[in-house]
C-alpha positions in Angstrom: 4.1 10.5 27.8 6.5 9.2 25.1 7.2 6.1 27.2 3.5 5.4 27.3 3.1 5.8 23.6 6.0 3.5 22.8 5.1 0.9 25.4 8.0 1.8 27.6 10.6 1.0 24.8 12.6 4.1 25.7 13.3 3.0 29.2 17.1 2.4 29.1 17.2 3.2 25.4 21.0 3.0 25.4 20.8 -0.5 26.6 18.1 -1.2 24.1 20.3 -0.4 21.1 23.1 -2.6 22.6 20.6 -5.4 23.0 19.4 -5.0 19.4 23.0 -5.1 18.1 23.8 -8.2 20.2 20.6 -10.0 18.9 21.4 -8.9 15.3 24.9 -10.3 15.5 23.6 -13.6 17.0 21.0 -13.9 14.2 23.6 -13.1 11.5 25.8 -15.8 13.0 23.1 -18.3 12.6 21.6 -17.0 9.3 24.5 -15.4 7.4 22.2 -14.4 4.5 20.7 -11.8 6.8 24.2 -10.3 7.1 24.0 -9.5 3.4 21.0 -7.3 4.1 22.9 -5.7 7.0 25.8 -5.0 4.6 23.3 -3.3 2.2 21.9 -1.2 5.0 25.4 -0.1 5.9 26.1 0.9 2.3 22.8 2.6 1.8 23.1 4.7 5.0 26.7 5.8 4.2 27.0 9.4 3.2 26.9 10.1 -0.5 24.6 12.8 -2.0 22.9 12.9 1.5 24.9 13.2 4.7 24.6 10.7 7.5 22.4 13.0 9.6 19.9 13.5 6.8 19.8 9.7 6.2 19.2 9.0 9.9 16.4 11.5 10.1 14.8 10.0 7.0 15.1 6.5 8.6 13.7 7.9 11.9 10.7 9.4 10.1 10.0 6.1 8.3 10.4 4.2 11.5 7.8 6.4 13.1 5.4 6.2 10.2 5.6 2.4 10.1 5.6 2.1 13.9 8.8 0.1 14.3 9.8 0.7 17.9 13.2 -0.9 17.8 13.9 1.1 14.6 12.8 4.3 16.4 15.3 3.7 19.2 18.1 2.7 16.7 17.7 5.7 14.4 17.1 8.2 17.2 20.4 7.2 18.8 22.2 7.2 15.5 20.8 10.7 14.6 21.8 12.1 18.0 25.2 10.6 17.7 25.9 12.5 14.4 24.8 15.9 15.9 21.0 16.0 15.4 19.4 18.7 17.5 16.1 18.5 19.4 14.5 20.9 16.8 15.6 18.6 14.0 14.1 15.6 15.8 10.8 17.5 16.3 10.7 18.5 12.6 11.2 14.9 11.7 8.4 13.8 14.0 6.1 16.4 12.5 6.8 15.2 8.9 6.4 11.5 10.0 3.0 12.3 11.5 2.0 14.0 8.2 3.0 10.9 6.3 1.5 8.4 8.7 -1.7 10.4 8.8 -1.9 11.6 5.2 -1.8 8.2 3.6 -4.5 7.0 6.1 -6.6 10.0 5.0 -6.2 9.1 1.3 -7.1 5.5 1.9 -10.1 6.8 3.9 -11.2 8.7 0.9 -11.0 5.6 -1.2 -12.9 3.6 1.4 -15.6 6.3 1.4 -15.8 6.1 -2.4 -16.1 2.3 -2.3 -18.7 2.6 0.5 -20.8 5.0 -1.6 -20.7 2.5 -4.5 -21.9 -0.3 -2.3 -24.6 2.0 -0.7 -26.0 2.7 -4.1 -26.7 -1.0 -4.8 
Protein backbone atom coordinates (compact mmCIF):
# COMPACT_ATOMS: atom_id res chain seq x y z
CA UNK A 1 0.00 0.00 0.00
CA UNK A 2 2.76 2.47 0.92
CA UNK A 3 4.56 1.76 -2.38
CA UNK A 4 1.35 2.59 -4.20
CA UNK A 5 0.95 5.85 -2.28
CA UNK A 6 4.54 6.92 -2.89
CA UNK A 7 4.58 5.87 -6.52
CA UNK A 8 6.94 2.99 -5.81
CA UNK A 9 9.64 5.29 -4.43
CA UNK A 10 10.37 2.89 -1.59
CA UNK A 11 11.35 0.01 -3.85
CA UNK A 12 15.05 -0.35 -3.09
CA UNK A 13 14.97 2.63 -0.75
CA UNK A 14 18.55 2.01 0.40
CA UNK A 15 19.69 2.35 -3.18
CA UNK A 16 17.51 5.42 -3.53
CA UNK A 17 19.34 7.32 -0.78
CA UNK A 18 22.68 6.38 -2.33
CA UNK A 19 21.40 7.65 -5.67
CA UNK A 20 20.25 10.92 -4.08
CA UNK A 21 23.66 11.37 -2.41
CA UNK A 22 25.46 10.73 -5.70
CA UNK A 23 23.24 13.16 -7.61
CA UNK A 24 23.62 15.77 -4.88
CA UNK A 25 27.42 15.52 -4.99
CA UNK A 26 27.36 15.82 -8.78
CA UNK A 27 25.18 18.92 -8.66
CA UNK A 28 27.30 20.48 -5.90
CA UNK A 29 30.38 19.83 -8.04
CA UNK A 30 28.80 21.75 -10.91
CA UNK A 31 27.05 24.41 -8.79
CA UNK A 32 29.15 24.93 -5.65
CA UNK A 33 26.73 27.51 -4.24
CA UNK A 34 24.30 24.66 -3.62
CA UNK A 35 27.00 23.19 -1.39
CA UNK A 36 26.55 26.17 0.92
CA UNK A 37 22.92 25.16 1.40
CA UNK A 38 23.99 21.57 2.06
CA UNK A 39 26.44 22.86 4.68
CA UNK A 40 23.64 24.84 6.33
CA UNK A 41 21.42 21.75 6.40
CA UNK A 42 24.20 19.77 8.04
CA UNK A 43 24.64 22.43 10.74
CA UNK A 44 20.89 22.84 11.28
CA UNK A 45 20.38 19.09 11.64
CA UNK A 46 23.28 18.67 14.08
CA UNK A 47 22.27 18.01 17.69
CA UNK A 48 21.99 21.04 19.93
CA UNK A 49 18.86 21.71 22.02
CA UNK A 50 17.17 18.89 20.04
CA UNK A 51 18.84 15.54 19.46
CA UNK A 52 19.40 14.09 16.01
CA UNK A 53 16.49 11.66 16.24
CA UNK A 54 14.05 14.44 17.10
CA UNK A 55 15.34 16.60 14.24
CA UNK A 56 15.05 13.71 11.77
CA UNK A 57 11.49 13.01 12.88
CA UNK A 58 10.62 16.69 12.46
CA UNK A 59 12.19 16.60 8.98
CA UNK A 60 10.28 13.44 8.14
CA UNK A 61 7.00 14.96 9.27
CA UNK A 62 7.61 18.05 7.14
CA UNK A 63 8.63 15.89 4.18
CA UNK A 64 5.34 14.03 4.48
CA UNK A 65 3.28 17.21 4.80
CA UNK A 66 4.91 18.81 1.74
CA UNK A 67 4.86 15.53 -0.18
CA UNK A 68 8.60 15.36 -0.97
CA UNK A 69 9.18 11.70 -1.83
CA UNK A 70 13.01 11.82 -1.93
CA UNK A 71 12.94 13.72 1.39
CA UNK A 72 10.70 11.02 2.88
CA UNK A 73 13.18 8.31 1.91
CA UNK A 74 16.20 10.38 3.05
CA UNK A 75 14.79 11.31 6.48
CA UNK A 76 13.21 7.91 7.15
CA UNK A 77 16.56 6.27 6.60
CA UNK A 78 18.32 8.88 8.76
CA UNK A 79 15.74 8.50 11.54
CA UNK A 80 16.02 4.71 11.57
CA UNK A 81 19.82 4.94 11.51
CA UNK A 82 19.76 6.90 14.81
CA UNK A 83 17.46 4.43 16.56
CA UNK A 84 13.93 5.57 15.73
CA UNK A 85 11.31 2.92 16.44
CA UNK A 86 8.32 1.90 14.35
CA UNK A 87 6.05 3.49 16.97
CA UNK A 88 7.93 6.80 16.69
CA UNK A 89 7.65 6.70 12.89
CA UNK A 90 3.91 6.04 13.18
CA UNK A 91 3.48 8.94 15.63
CA UNK A 92 5.37 11.19 13.23
CA UNK A 93 3.13 10.09 10.37
CA UNK A 94 0.02 10.82 12.46
CA UNK A 95 1.19 14.35 13.29
CA UNK A 96 2.17 14.99 9.65
CA UNK A 97 -1.30 13.95 8.55
CA UNK A 98 -2.77 16.39 11.06
CA UNK A 99 -0.60 19.19 9.72
CA UNK A 100 -1.16 18.33 6.08
CA UNK A 101 -4.90 17.99 6.63
CA UNK A 102 -5.41 20.77 9.18
CA UNK A 103 -4.03 23.61 7.07
CA UNK A 104 -6.09 22.41 4.12
CA UNK A 105 -9.17 22.51 6.35
CA UNK A 106 -8.35 26.07 7.47
CA UNK A 107 -7.87 27.21 3.85
CA UNK A 108 -11.13 25.45 3.07
CA UNK A 109 -12.89 27.58 5.69
CA UNK A 110 -11.38 30.71 4.11
CA UNK A 111 -12.50 29.57 0.66
CA UNK A 112 -15.98 28.97 2.05
CA UNK A 113 -16.02 32.48 3.56
CA UNK A 114 -14.94 34.01 0.23
CA UNK A 115 -17.49 31.92 -1.65
CA UNK A 116 -20.26 33.17 0.64
CA UNK A 117 -19.19 36.75 -0.10
CA UNK A 118 -19.33 36.12 -3.84
CA UNK A 119 -22.64 34.31 -3.54
CA UNK A 120 -24.19 37.33 -1.83
CA UNK A 121 -23.44 39.57 -4.88
